[in-house]
N, C-alpha and C positions, 0 to 999 in steps of 0.2 A: 481473469483474462490476462493475456500477456501485456507487457508494457506497450509494445507496438500496437496491439489491438485497442488498448485504452486511449492512447494518443490519437489514433484514427477516429475512435468513437467520439472523443471530446473535441476534436478539431484543433489539436495543439501540436506544435512541432517538438516541444521539449518538456521535460519534467525536471524541476530543480528540487533536490533534497536539501533542506535547511535545518539548522539546529537553533532552538530558542535559547539565547544566552542566559536567561533567568532560570529556566527549569531544566535545561539540558536535554529536553525531549526533542526528537526529530519530527519533521512534518514535510510533506511535499507540496509543491506549488505547480499548478497546471492552469495556464491562462490567469484568470482572476480568482480562481478557486484554490482551496487547500484540502489536503487529505492527511490521514495519520500514517505513521511509519512504525513498523515493528521495532521493539526494543532491541531485537537481535541485530539490527542494522549497524549500530555502533560497535558491536562485537565482531563485525566482519562476517557474520553468519548468513548474509543474504547473497547466495551464489546463483540462485534461480529466481529472480524477482517476478512477482505477479501482483496484480491489484484486484482486490475483491471489494464488493459493496457489502458492508456489515451494518448491523443494527445495535445501538447502545442498549444494554439491558436496563440501565438506569432511566434513560429519557425516551427511548423508542426512536431516537433520531437515526437516520440512515447517513452513512458516510463511507468514503473509500479508504482502504488501507493497503499500503505497500508492504508486502511480506514475502517470506520464503515460500516457494512452491511446496505444498505438503504440510504447512503449519495447520494445527488444529487437531491432529491425532487421528483423523479419519483415514482408514486404509484406502489406498487406490485400488480399485477393482479392475480398471482398464484405462489405458491411455490411447486415445484415438487420434 
């Protein structure tokens, strides 16, 4: 979903992207919750940000990830 749609759905006014000083990995904060951020963010490759709910293969946990529109390699068949 778009960042605007995500903020509306979660009832938050802003999303802060932060970087863990110990690991260097980025994450985002919305309200009192956090989500993951694609490694491409630090490279400046996030020009069309979207947020998806994804599932960890290792744990089965669901979480949100901020990433570039189109990440994942699946071809876009139509945009509505």
